[in-house]
N, C-alpha and C positions, 0 to 999 in steps of 0.2 A: 639397212643401207646396202645398195647395190655394190657388188665387188668391182673395183676398178680393174679394167682389162690389163693383162700383162703378158708379154711375149718373151719366152726364154730363148733368145737368139744368142748363139755363141759369139763372143767378142773377138774380132780379128783385128789385131793392131796393124794398121796400114803403113806405119812409119818406122816401126822398130821390130826387127826380126826376132829378137830374143827377150827384150826387156822393155817394160812399159815406160821406162825413163828415157828411151831413145826418141822422144818427141821433138818435133821441130817447128810446131806452130806456136810461136812465142808471143806472149802479151808483153809488148815493149814498154807500154806506159798506160796509165789510167788518169782520168781527170773528172772533175764534177763541178756542178754549179747549182746553187739554190738561190731563189729570189731573196731580196732583202726583207720584204714584208713578213713579219711574224704574226700569226693569229693564235693567241693563247686560249686555253680552256676558259679562262675568266671572261674573255671577249665572247666566246661562244655561248656562255650563259645568258648573254643579252639577246642572242638571236633565236635560240630554241630552248625548249624545256629540258635543260640538262644541268650538270654541275661538274666542277673540276674533279670532285671525288668520284662521281659516277664514271666519267671518261677515263680517269687514271686507273681506277680499279679494274675496269673491263678491258682496257686496251693498252695501258702503259704510256699513252700519248699525253704529253704536256703542252705541246705546241706544234704547229706546222707552218710551212712557208707558202705564200700565195704570190703568184706572178701579178705584175701590174696589168691594168686593162690593155695597155698598148704593147704588152710583152707576150709573145706567142711561143708555142712549143718549139718551133724552129729556132727562135732566139735562145731559149734555154739550151737546146741541143748544140747550137753553134758555140756558145760560151764554154760548155764542157769539152767540146772537141778541140777548141783552141788551147785549152789547158793541157789536154793529153798530148797534143802535137808539140807544144812547147817543151814539155818534159822529155819527150823522145827526141827532140831536136830534128824533127822531120818537117820538111816543107809541104804545105798542103797540096802542091802540084805533084807530089810523089805518091799521093793516095790513088790507088787503082779502083777502089770500091767503097761506097758509103752505104751502110745498112742502118736505118733508124727503126727501132722497135718502139711503137707507140699505139695507144688507143685514142689519143686526143690530137690527131693531126691538125695542122693549121686549117686545112680544108680537105674535102674528099679527093680532089686532084687539082694540081699536080701533087706528087708525093712530098712529104716534109723533107725527105732525104735530098731531093733536088733543090729545095729552098736552102738547106744547109750547105750544099755544094757551092751555091752562089755566095752565101754569106762568109764562108771561110776561104774562098778562092781555090777550091779543089777542081780546077778546070779540066783535068784529065780523068776524073773519076766517074764511073758508072754509079747509079744511085737508085735505091728503092726502099720502100717501107716494108716492115714486117709486123703483123698484128697477132700477138699471142698473149695480150693483156699483161698481167704481172709476171708471166713466164717469158716475156719477150726478149729480155737480155740474154738468157741462156739459149733460147732458140736462135737468136742472131749470132751468138758465139759459135754455135755448132755449124750454122750455114757458112759463116766466114771461114771456119776451119776447113770445111770441104773445098771451098774455092782455093784456099792457100795450099792444101796438101795435094790438090790436083795440078798445082802450079798454074792455074788459070790467072790468079792474081798474086802479087808479092806483098802488097800492103793494103790492109783493109781496116777501115774505121768503123767500129761498132758503137752505136749510141742507143741508150735507153732514155727517153724523154717524155715528160707528161705535164700538161696543164690541166690537172683533174678538177681544179676549181671551176672550170668552164662547164663541167657536166655533173657536178654535185648538186643535189637538191637541198638547198639551204633551209628547207622547211622540214626535212626528215632528220630527226636527231640521231637516228640509228646509223646513218651513213655519213652525214656531213662532218661528223667529228673525226672521221678516220683518215681522210685523204689530204695530200699536199702536193705541191708542184716542185719540179726539179729535173735534173738531167745528169747522167753519168756517161763517160765514154772510155773506150779502150782502143788502142792501136795494136793490131796483130800483124806479124810479119813471118815470112818463111826464113828460118835461121837454123843453121847447123849447130844447135845447142840442145842440151838435154832437158832444160827447163822449159815450161810453157803449158799449154792446155793439154792435159793428159787424156782426158775423155770428157764427153758430154752426152747425156741421154735425155730424151724427151718423151712425153706421153700426153694423151688426150682422151677425153670421154665426153663426146657430144650429147650423150643421153641426159647429161645434167646441165645443159646449156642455160636453162632458165634460172639457175641458182644465182647467177651474177651476170647482169646484162644492162644494156641501154637500148630499149626496143626501137626508139624513133630515129629517123634520119636516113635509113636505108631503103631498099626497094620494098620491104615488107610494110613499113609504116613511114612513107615519105612525109616530109614536113607539110602540115596542113593546120588549119585552125583547130580541128579535132585532136590532132596529135599534141598540139600545144596545151589544149584544155585538159587532156588526159595525162599531161606531164611525162610523155613518153621519151622526151629528149634528156632525161636525167638518169643517172646510174641507179640501178635497183639491185638489192641483194637479200637473199635468204641467209641471214647471219649464222643461224644454228647449223643448218645443213652444210654451209660452206666451211665452217670450222671443222666439222667432222671429216669432210672430204679432204681438206687441206692437210690435216695432220697425217692421215693415212697415206696420201699420195706423196707428200714430201719425204716421209720416212722411207717409203719404198724406193723412191728415186735416188735418195742419198745412198741407201744400201747397194743399189744396183751399180751406181757409179764407183763406189769403193771396191766392190767385188771385181769390176772390170780391171781395176788397177792392182788387184791383189793386196789391198791394204785394209786396215780397220780403223775405227774412230780414234784409237789411241795414237795413231801416227799423224793425225790431222792437227796442225798447229792452230788454225783458225777456221771456224765454221761461220759462214755468213748466210743466214736464212733470209728469205723474203721478209721484209719488215712490214708485215701485215698488221699484227698486234702482238703484244708481249705474251699473251696466253697461248697463241698458236706456236710461237717460237719456243716457249718453255716446254710445251707438250712434245714438240718434235725433238728437242734436245734430250728430254727424258727418254724417249723411245730409242734414240741413237746411243744413249749412254755417254753423251758429251758432258764435260764439266762446265761450270759457269765461266771459268777462265778461257775456255775455247770459243765461246759464243761472242760474236761481235754484234752489238745492237745500237742503233741510233733512232729507233722508232719514236722515242720520247721527244726528240727534237724536230723530226721531219714528218712523222706520220707515215702513211702508206703512199708511196710515190709510184706504185705500179711498176712499169718496165724499168724505171730509173732506180728502183729500190736497191738491188744488190750492187749495181754499178756505183752508186754514190757511196754505199757502205764499204765496198772494196777500196775505193780511193781513200776514204777516211782511215780505214784500217792500216793502209800502207803509210799514209802521212803521219799517223800516230805511233808508228813503230810496232804495231801489233803483228805485222808480217815482214819477215826478213828474207833475203835471198836464200833459196833452197827450201823454204818452208812449204808444206803441203796445205792447200786451202780448199775447202769444200763450199761451193755455192749451191743452194737448193731453193727452188721457187715453186710457186703455185698461183694459178690465176683463172680467170673466166675462160670458159670453153666447154668443159673444164680442160685446163692445160697444166702441166707440171714439168719439172726437169731438174737436173743436177749436173754439176761440173766439178772436176778435180783439177786443180792447177798446181804445178810446181813453180813457185815464184822465183 
């Protein structure tokens, strides 16, 4: 396996002169939304050559949510955004910027973020999409943090949203069992408080881009009868190599994020890994030395929701009381690109 590139760049805290807890990019609230339609493993047995036992043993997934035919990524994103804004008691017109992380936009253009802006009434917000696959939410948090700490914007809405059912090949039993639809959102603000987003780090390795991709629909393979016949408009994945790369990259990113904050895994209250599958999460937890009580998982109920994954999980962890004010939370992700990242949050 090719070593993932790593740069040893000294971390300079731009917001606190002496202590990493002097952060002021605060996550004010989170919210999430998943469609009502549940697709169980038993139902998948009728679609492809698989079984509940096979899926559960290899992935830990029991069911996933599917959006309705007339429900699009922007709809899922807007619902999650509304919930986050309601919890924060923030008017949509107070939002300065909307960032939507997704690989399943409503359309190539305009951006899904612009569609969300209209749906929630954020009339004063700038808006753009960010594509980093399953790592998208962490990438978007880091981008939002930079806008906030530079004082360019005061209030940023970050959303991870996917309708992966629209790009899944329902004839491929190795991939169709993995993915689901959903959205998660976070409201970030500049606040003179110690808690918030302490650090976020990102990485990528384009040498392994072919491990996980959807070849069709872009300038390389524009839509044509041939691209349809070759099934290029569906997600493709080399599961074995993706697994190995994911475990290595997620472990490295998590360690780097904690080192930047001068903390170790014992100080983390809740670890929220990308909900890819249970085997990847367990392997990453083992390498980090995290206990079972520290790991939050909902992959059994929602499958892999890509950019929405850790955002949905973060909201659920808060709602279930797994995270309290002052707790340290570690988010760690991995996705196509290859991309990866981690973030440490003081809640």
